[in-house]
C-alpha positions as CSV (number, residue, x, y, z in Angstrom):
1,X,14.9,-27.9,2.0
2,X,12.3,-25.3,1.0
3,X,9.3,-26.6,-1.0
4,X,7.5,-24.0,-3.2
5,X,3.8,-24.6,-2.8
6,X,1.7,-24.5,-6.0
7,X,4.9,-23.7,-7.8
8,X,4.0,-25.0,-11.3
9,X,0.5,-23.4,-11.1
10,X,2.1,-20.1,-10.0
11,X,4.7,-19.9,-12.8
12,X,2.3,-21.1,-15.5
13,X,-0.3,-18.5,-14.4
14,X,2.0,-15.7,-15.5
15,X,2.0,-16.7,-19.3
16,X,5.7,-15.7,-19.3
17,X,7.2,-14.0,-22.3
18,X,10.8,-14.5,-23.1
19,X,11.5,-10.7,-23.2
20,X,9.2,-9.7,-20.4
21,X,9.9,-7.8,-17.2
22,X,8.8,-9.7,-14.0
23,X,8.7,-9.1,-10.3
24,X,9.0,-11.7,-7.6
25,X,7.7,-9.7,-4.6
26,X,8.6,-12.5,-2.2
27,X,11.9,-13.9,-3.2
28,X,12.4,-16.3,-0.3
29,X,15.0,-18.9,-1.3
30,X,14.6,-18.3,-5.0
31,X,12.5,-21.3,-5.9
32,X,10.0,-19.2,-8.0
33,X,12.5,-16.7,-9.2
34,X,14.9,-19.4,-10.6
35,X,11.9,-20.8,-12.6
36,X,11.1,-17.4,-14.0
37,X,14.7,-16.5,-14.8
38,X,15.1,-19.7,-16.8
39,X,12.2,-18.6,-19.1
40,X,13.2,-15.0,-19.7
41,X,16.5,-15.1,-21.6
42,X,15.9,-11.7,-23.1
43,X,13.8,-10.3,-20.2
44,X,14.6,-9.1,-16.7
45,X,13.6,-10.1,-13.2
46,X,13.3,-7.8,-10.1
47,X,13.0,-9.6,-6.8
48,X,12.3,-8.3,-3.2
49,X,13.0,-9.8,0.2
50,X,13.6,-8.1,3.6
51,X,15.4,-11.2,4.9
52,X,19.2,-10.7,4.2
53,X,19.9,-14.4,4.7
54,X,17.4,-15.2,2.0
55,X,18.8,-12.5,-0.3
56,X,22.4,-13.9,0.0
57,X,21.3,-17.5,-0.6
58,X,19.1,-16.5,-3.6
59,X,21.9,-14.5,-5.2
60,X,24.1,-17.6,-5.3
61,X,21.2,-19.7,-6.8
62,X,20.2,-17.1,-9.5
63,X,23.8,-16.4,-10.6
64,X,23.9,-19.9,-11.9
65,X,20.8,-19.3,-14.0
66,X,21.6,-15.9,-15.5
67,X,22.6,-12.3,-14.7
68,X,19.4,-10.5,-16.0
69,X,18.1,-9.9,-12.5
70,X,18.3,-7.6,-9.5
71,X,17.4,-8.3,-5.9
72,X,16.3,-5.6,-3.5
73,X,16.8,-6.2,0.2
74,X,13.6,-4.5,1.3
75,X,9.9,-5.2,2.0
76,X,7.7,-5.5,-1.1
77,X,5.7,-2.5,0.1
78,X,8.5,-0.4,-1.4
79,X,8.2,-2.1,-4.8
80,X,7.0,0.9,-6.8
81,X,9.6,3.3,-5.4
82,X,12.5,0.9,-6.0
83,X,11.3,0.1,-9.6
84,X,11.0,3.8,-10.4
85,X,14.7,4.2,-9.4
86,X,15.4,1.6,-12.2
87,X,13.2,3.6,-14.6
88,X,10.6,0.8,-14.6
89,X,7.1,2.1,-14.8
90,X,5.3,-1.1,-15.9
91,X,5.9,-4.8,-15.8
92,X,4.6,-8.0,-17.5
93,X,3.9,-10.0,-14.4
94,X,4.1,-10.0,-10.6
95,X,4.0,-12.9,-8.1
96,X,3.4,-12.8,-4.3
97,X,4.0,-16.1,-2.5
98,X,3.0,-15.1,1.0
99,X,4.1,-18.2,2.9
100,X,7.4,-18.0,4.7
101,X,10.3,-20.2,3.9
102,X,11.2,-23.5,5.5
103,X,14.7,-22.3,6.3
104,X,13.2,-19.4,8.3
105,X,11.1,-21.9,10.4
106,X,14.0,-24.4,10.8
107,X,16.4,-21.8,12.2
108,X,15.6,-21.8,15.9
109,X,17.4,-18.4,16.3
110,X,14.7,-16.7,14.2
111,X,12.0,-17.6,16.8
112,X,9.3,-18.6,14.2
113,X,9.1,-22.2,15.4
114,X,7.0,-23.4,18.3
115,X,8.7,-26.8,18.1
116,X,12.2,-25.8,19.0
117,X,13.6,-23.4,21.6
118,X,14.8,-20.0,20.5
119,X,14.5,-16.3,21.2
120,X,11.1,-14.7,20.7
121,X,12.0,-12.7,17.6
122,X,9.9,-13.5,14.5
123,X,11.2,-10.5,12.5
124,X,11.6,-11.1,8.8
125,X,14.2,-8.4,8.8
126,X,16.4,-7.6,11.8
127,X,14.7,-4.3,12.5
128,X,11.5,-3.3,14.2
129,X,9.6,-4.7,17.1
130,X,10.1,-8.4,18.1
131,X,7.6,-10.9,19.5
132,X,9.2,-10.6,22.9
133,X,8.6,-6.8,22.9
134,X,5.0,-7.4,21.9
135,X,4.5,-9.8,24.8
136,X,6.2,-7.4,27.2
137,X,4.5,-4.2,26.2
138,X,1.0,-5.0,24.8
139,X,-2.0,-4.8,27.1
140,X,-4.2,-7.9,27.6
141,X,-6.9,-6.5,25.3
142,X,-4.5,-5.9,22.5
143,X,-2.9,-9.3,22.7
144,X,-6.4,-10.9,22.8
145,X,-7.4,-9.0,19.7
146,X,-4.4,-10.0,17.6
147,X,-4.7,-13.7,18.7
148,X,-8.4,-13.7,17.7
149,X,-8.1,-11.7,14.5
150,X,-4.8,-13.0,13.1
151,X,-4.8,-16.5,14.7
152,X,-8.6,-17.1,14.8
153,X,-8.0,-18.7,18.2
154,X,-11.3,-18.9,20.2
155,X,-9.5,-19.0,23.6
156,X,-7.7,-15.7,22.8
157,X,-8.8,-14.0,26.0
158,X,-7.7,-16.8,28.3
159,X,-4.3,-17.1,26.6
160,X,-3.7,-13.3,26.6
161,X,-4.6,-13.1,30.3
162,X,-2.1,-15.8,31.2
163,X,0.6,-14.4,29.0
164,X,0.3,-10.9,30.6
165,X,0.4,-12.6,34.1
166,X,3.5,-14.7,33.2
167,X,5.3,-12.3,30.9
168,X,8.3,-12.0,33.2
169,X,8.9,-15.7,32.8
170,X,8.5,-15.8,29.0
171,X,11.9,-15.3,27.3
172,X,11.9,-18.0,24.7
173,X,9.6,-19.8,22.2
174,X,9.2,-23.0,24.2
175,X,8.5,-21.0,27.4
176,X,5.7,-19.2,25.5
177,X,4.3,-22.6,24.3
178,X,4.3,-23.9,28.0
179,X,2.3,-20.8,29.1
180,X,-0.2,-21.3,26.3
181,X,-0.5,-24.9,27.3
182,X,-1.1,-24.0,31.0
183,X,-3.7,-21.4,30.0
184,X,-5.9,-23.8,28.0
185,X,-5.2,-27.2,29.6
186,X,-3.6,-30.3,28.1
187,X,-6.8,-31.7,26.5
188,X,-7.5,-28.5,24.5
189,X,-3.8,-28.0,23.7
190,X,-3.2,-31.4,22.2
191,X,-6.5,-31.4,20.3
192,X,-6.6,-27.9,18.9
193,X,-2.9,-26.8,18.9
194,X,-3.5,-23.1,19.9
195,X,0.3,-22.5,19.9
196,X,0.3,-22.7,16.0
197,X,-2.4,-19.9,15.9
198,X,-0.7,-17.8,18.6
199,X,2.7,-18.0,16.8
200,X,1.1,-17.1,13.5
201,X,-0.7,-14.1,15.0
202,X,2.5,-12.8,16.6
203,X,4.4,-13.2,13.3
204,X,1.7,-11.3,11.4
205,X,1.8,-8.5,14.0
206,X,5.6,-8.3,14.2
207,X,5.9,-8.0,10.4
208,X,2.8,-5.9,9.9
209,X,1.9,-8.4,7.2
210,X,-1.7,-7.7,6.5
211,X,-1.4,-3.9,6.4
212,X,1.6,-4.1,4.1
213,X,-0.4,-6.4,1.7
214,X,-3.4,-4.1,1.7
215,X,-1.1,-1.1,0.8
216,X,0.8,-2.8,-2.0
217,X,-1.8,-4.7,-4.0
218,X,-3.5,-1.7,-5.6
219,X,-0.1,-0.2,-6.5
220,X,1.0,-3.5,-8.0
221,X,-2.2,-3.8,-10.1
222,X,-1.4,-0.3,-11.6
223,X,2.2,-1.5,-12.4
224,X,1.0,-4.2,-14.8
225,X,1.0,-3.6,-18.5
226,X,-2.1,-4.4,-20.5
227,X,-2.3,-8.2,-20.6
228,X,0.1,-8.4,-17.7
229,X,-0.7,-10.9,-14.9
230,X,-0.4,-10.9,-11.1
231,X,-0.7,-14.1,-9.1
232,X,-0.9,-14.3,-5.3
233,X,-0.6,-17.4,-3.1
234,X,-2.0,-16.9,0.4
235,X,-1.8,-19.3,3.4
236,X,-4.1,-17.5,5.8
237,X,-7.9,-16.8,5.6
238,X,-7.3,-13.1,6.5
239,X,-4.7,-12.7,3.8
240,X,-7.0,-14.4,1.2
241,X,-9.9,-12.1,2.1
242,X,-7.8,-9.0,1.5
243,X,-6.6,-10.3,-1.9
244,X,-10.2,-11.4,-2.9
245,X,-11.7,-8.0,-1.8
246,X,-9.0,-5.9,-3.6
247,X,-9.2,-8.0,-6.8
248,X,-13.0,-7.7,-6.8
249,X,-12.9,-3.9,-6.3
250,X,-10.5,-3.4,-9.3
251,X,-12.4,-5.9,-11.6
252,X,-15.7,-4.1,-11.3
253,X,-17.1,-0.7,-12.5
254,X,-17.4,1.8,-9.6
255,X,-20.8,1.0,-8.0
256,X,-22.0,4.6,-8.4
257,X,-21.8,4.1,-12.2
258,X,-23.1,0.6,-12.7
259,X,-25.7,0.5,-15.4
260,X,-24.5,3.7,-17.1
261,X,-23.8,3.6,-20.8
262,X,-20.8,5.9,-21.2
263,X,-18.5,5.2,-18.3
264,X,-15.4,7.4,-18.1
265,X,-12.1,5.5,-18.4
266,X,-11.0,6.2,-14.8
267,X,-14.1,4.3,-13.5
268,X,-13.7,1.3,-15.7
269,X,-12.3,-2.0,-14.3
270,X,-8.5,-2.2,-14.4
271,X,-8.3,-6.0,-14.3
272,X,-10.2,-9.2,-15.0
273,X,-10.2,-12.2,-12.6
274,X,-8.7,-15.2,-14.3
275,X,-9.8,-17.9,-11.9
276,X,-13.2,-17.3,-10.2
277,X,-12.4,-19.8,-7.6
278,X,-8.9,-20.0,-6.0
279,X,-6.6,-22.8,-7.2
280,X,-5.7,-25.2,-4.3
281,X,-3.1,-27.9,-4.0
282,X,-3.6,-31.3,-5.7
283,X,-3.9,-34.4,-3.7
284,X,-0.4,-35.4,-4.8
285,X,1.1,-32.1,-3.5
286,X,-0.9,-32.4,-0.2
287,X,0.7,-35.9,0.3
288,X,4.2,-34.4,-0.3
289,X,3.8,-31.3,1.7
290,X,1.1,-30.7,4.4
291,X,1.9,-27.0,4.4
292,X,0.1,-26.6,1.1
293,X,-3.3,-27.5,2.7
294,X,-4.2,-23.9,3.4
295,X,-2.6,-22.4,0.2
296,X,-4.9,-20.6,-2.3
297,X,-3.8,-19.1,-5.6
298,X,-5.6,-16.2,-7.2
299,X,-4.8,-14.7,-10.6
300,X,-5.7,-11.5,-12.3
301,X,-4.9,-9.9,-15.7
302,X,-4.7,-6.2,-16.5
303,X,-7.2,-5.1,-19.2
């Protein structure tokens, strides 16, 4: 079963209007979308997901709630383009829930899990470069860099070196786990779980997650109507830093004009930050779902 982290807080943060137009940028298995659809009897929902399995499942869920929705089987980076095709130039609210769904992890064939054996894939869609191709083709320096930057793993160099040396023998997820273990030794492995960080780093690289997020957030801000809200849940410190930096940029006057009296409209802030500190999971939610420990929710409003 998929558990939507910070779900109530996320939905409440939108201040949903019954006749509003809303975007779920990360449909997943429709937990958030179903909640929105229940509240917009006279509105409309647009949802995006590049995972075809998730789209098929979500369609069956949402059909039971209403028919005032449309799902696009594409990455959310294409949001503006796809909405323009529907003649949608502005919306009342947008959500990004950047965690990936439990069914994706649980399906060994997807290659996301370091706990069960499967192919080294990790692609959210079925196209593009796989984790196996990254391991086979990236140089030691490149692997070390993504393990350090996206996984924040301090033994990145040691692990990258061992992977390059053993790459002929790495054809599945558990083979990769064994190589990571042999690189760092059992003591470090069981104490610090570097396999979690390496798998996370590979997933981010495979799906280009951080660059895609950086590209879409400014576009999504400009899609919001005045008073419209955008809420973003991150699970990774690098993601959260990107969100925080972009929200800060668009909520402040251009630094060249700070202190000026008559600031032209194009240099005024586009948004206000609703919660200065990110919302995190309650103790009750942490007890129910350990995945929510790293979740942070940030909310902005168009002004």
